[in-house]
C-alpha positions in Angstrom: 0.1 0.0 0.0 1.4 3.4 -1.0 0.8 7.0 -1.3 -0.2 8.6 -4.5 -0.2 12.3 -5.3 -2.8 13.6 -7.9 -3.5 16.9 -9.5 -6.8 17.0 -11.2 -8.6 14.7 -8.9 -12.1 16.1 -9.6 -11.6 16.1 -13.3 -10.4 12.5 -13.2 -13.7 11.5 -11.2 -15.9 13.3 -13.5 -14.3 11.5 -16.5 -14.0 8.1 -14.9 -16.1 7.8 -11.8 -19.3 10.0 -12.0 -20.6 8.4 -8.8 -17.4 9.2 -7.0 -17.5 12.8 -8.2 -20.8 13.4 -6.4 -19.0 12.8 -3.1 -16.0 14.9 -4.1 -18.3 17.9 -4.8 -19.4 17.7 -1.3 -15.7 17.6 -0.1 -14.9 20.7 -2.1 -18.0 22.5 -0.8 -16.7 21.8 2.8 -13.3 23.1 1.9 -14.8 26.4 0.3 -16.8 26.8 3.7 -13.5 26.6 5.7 -11.8 28.9 3.3 -14.7 31.4 3.5 -14.6 31.2 7.3 -11.0 32.5 7.2 -11.9 35.4 4.8 -10.3 33.6 1.8 -11.6 32.9 -1.6 -13.4 29.8 -2.6 -11.8 27.2 -4.9 -12.0 27.3 -8.7 -11.3 23.6 -9.1 -11.4 22.8 -12.8 -13.8 20.0 -13.9 -11.7 19.4 -17.1 -7.9 19.7 -17.1 -4.8 17.7 -17.7 -4.5 15.0 -14.9 -1.0 14.5 -13.3 -0.1 11.7 -10.8 2.8 10.3 -9.2 3.5 7.6 -6.5 5.7 8.0 -3.4 7.8 5.3 -2.0 5.0 4.2 0.3 4.8 6.5 3.1 8.5 6.3 4.0 9.5 8.9 1.4 7.2 11.5 2.9 8.4 10.8 6.4 12.0 10.9 5.2 11.5 14.4 3.7 9.7 15.6 7.0 12.8 14.5 8.9 14.9 16.4 6.5 12.7 19.5 7.3 13.3 18.8 11.1 17.0 18.8 10.7 16.9 22.1 8.7 14.6 23.7 11.4 17.0 22.5 14.2 20.0 23.8 12.4 21.6 20.5 12.1 23.4 19.1 9.1 21.6 16.6 7.1 23.4 13.4 7.8 25.7 11.8 5.4 26.4 8.6 7.3 22.8 7.5 7.8 20.1 7.0 5.1 16.9 8.6 6.1 14.3 6.1 5.2 11.1 7.3 7.0 11.7 5.3 10.2 13.6 8.4 11.8 11.0 10.9 13.1 12.8 12.7 16.1 13.1 16.1 14.6 10.0 16.1 12.5 8.0 15.1 15.7 9.8 18.0 17.4 8.8 20.4 14.9 5.1 19.2 14.9 5.1 19.5 18.7 6.4 23.1 18.5 3.6 23.9 16.0 0.8 22.7 18.4 2.6 24.5 21.3 2.4 27.6 19.1 -1.4 27.2 18.8 -2.0 26.7 22.4 0.4 29.3 23.8 2.5 26.7 25.6 6.3 26.5 25.5 9.6 27.0 27.4 10.6 30.5 28.2 13.5 32.1 30.0 13.0 33.3 33.5 13.2 36.9 32.4 10.6 36.3 29.9 8.3 34.5 32.2 8.7 37.6 34.7 7.9 40.2 32.0 4.8 38.1 31.0 3.6 38.0 34.6 4.2 41.7 35.1 2.4 42.7 31.7 -0.1 39.7 31.9 1.2 38.9 28.4 0.5 35.6 26.8 3.5 34.9 24.5 3.4 32.0 22.0 6.3 30.0 20.8 7.3 31.2 17.4 5.6 29.6 14.4 8.0 27.0 13.1 8.7 26.4 9.3 7.6 23.6 7.1 4.3 23.3 8.9 2.3 22.6 5.5 4.7 19.7 4.7 4.6 18.3 8.2 1.3 19.1 9.6 -0.9 17.3 7.1 -2.1 13.8 6.8 0.3 11.3 5.2 -2.4 9.4 3.5 -5.5 11.6 2.6 -6.4 15.3 2.2 -5.7 18.2 -0.1 -3.4 21.3 -0.7 -5.3 24.0 -2.5 -4.0 26.7 -4.6 -4.7 29.4 -2.1 -2.3 31.4 -0.1 -2.7 31.1 3.7 0.0 30.9 6.5 -1.3 28.3 8.8 -2.9 24.8 7.9 -6.8 25.1 8.2 -8.9 23.1 10.5 -12.5 24.2 11.1 -14.0 24.7 14.5 -16.4 21.9 13.8 -15.3 18.6 12.2 -17.7 16.0 11.4 -16.9 12.2 10.8 -17.6 12.9 7.1 -15.1 15.6 6.7 -12.2 14.7 9.1 -10.2 13.3 6.2 -9.9 16.8 4.8 -8.1 18.4 7.6 -5.6 19.9 8.0 -6.1 21.6 4.7 -2.7 22.9 3.3 -1.8 25.7 0.9 -0.1 24.9 -2.4 1.9 28.2 -2.3 3.3 27.5 1.2 4.1 23.9 0.4 5.9 25.0 -2.8 8.0 27.5 -0.7 8.8 24.9 1.8 9.8 22.2 -0.7 11.8 24.6 -2.7 13.7 25.6 0.5 14.3 21.8 1.1 15.5 21.3 -2.5 18.1 23.8 -1.9 19.2 22.2 1.4 19.4 18.8 -0.6 21.3 20.5 -3.4 18.7 19.2 -5.9 19.5 20.4 -9.4 16.5 22.6 -11.0 16.0 20.1 -13.8 15.9 16.9 -11.8 12.6 15.1 -12.0 11.2 12.4 -9.7 11.4 9.6 -12.3 15.0 10.2 -13.2 16.8 6.9 -13.8 19.9 7.9 -11.8 17.8 8.9 -8.8 16.0 5.6 -8.9 19.2 3.7 -9.0 20.5 5.7 -5.9 17.3 4.8 -3.9 18.6 1.2 -4.2 22.3 2.1 -3.7 22.8 5.6 -2.2 26.1 7.5 -2.8 27.6 8.5 0.6 30.9 9.8 -0.6 32.0 12.9 1.1 31.9 14.9 -2.2 28.5 13.7 -3.2 25.7 16.4 -3.3 23.2 15.7 -0.6 20.4 14.7 -3.0 22.6 11.6 -4.1 23.2 10.8 -0.3 19.5 11.1 0.8 17.5 9.8 -2.6 14.5 8.8 -0.6 13.7 12.2 0.7 14.8 13.6 -2.7 12.3 11.5 -4.5 9.5 12.8 -2.1 10.7 16.4 -2.4 10.6 16.1 -6.2 7.1 14.6 -6.5 5.9 17.5 -4.2 7.8 20.1 -6.1 6.2 18.9 -9.4 2.8 18.6 -8.0 2.9 22.1 -6.9 4.0 23.2 -10.4 1.0 21.3 -11.9 -1.4 22.7 -9.4 -0.4 26.2 -9.9 -0.5 25.8 -13.7 -4.0 24.2 -13.8 -5.7 25.6 -10.7 -6.4 22.2 -9.5 -5.7 21.0 -6.0 -3.2 18.4 -4.8 -4.8 15.3 -3.5 -3.3 12.7 -1.3 -4.7 9.3 -1.9 
């Protein structure tokens, strides 16, 4: 069982599964309601467009890329002596924890900071961490929509029928995050996710000291490229990115 990424989900259903499209229209309406509640524009999901899809390496590739994001957030060097294969989640888990502490206002502060907060009755929050659209999202379902917003969206009321939609991510923010990680992984601008050399490296990574990091961490690189290409297609067509 793996994770597929599709752009043009609604158009695909209309063309190939009309009954399924009826359920999808309800999901898009729920996303529109959540966007409107934040003062954002409704979606303009195309019903007829080019359909793009790609498979990740199960869920491991996505988790490997999230761990790279955690390393970057912590200011740590991306490792060369360990292949990130999705089983390591120490830094990505810490990043997600920091995000939820930002939402709740919890966190660790200096004694001086605590004293000032008591004096002025201030409620200071931990700083919003980076890479939250990548890391604070379902790894098996949900959408990224081509609408710009800073924080992933979860409505105040979530029904059992709609819980698979949340958190809702922004394609623009995801693109910025994966482009930043592309630079840290030293990924060439023209490299694609189905590159033969990259596929070979996934089976036998190159860990020499002079190798660019994308060759050292090919699993995370593959996930980064799939998401980078998905963002490109989404912004070109106006269709959301769907995890399925």
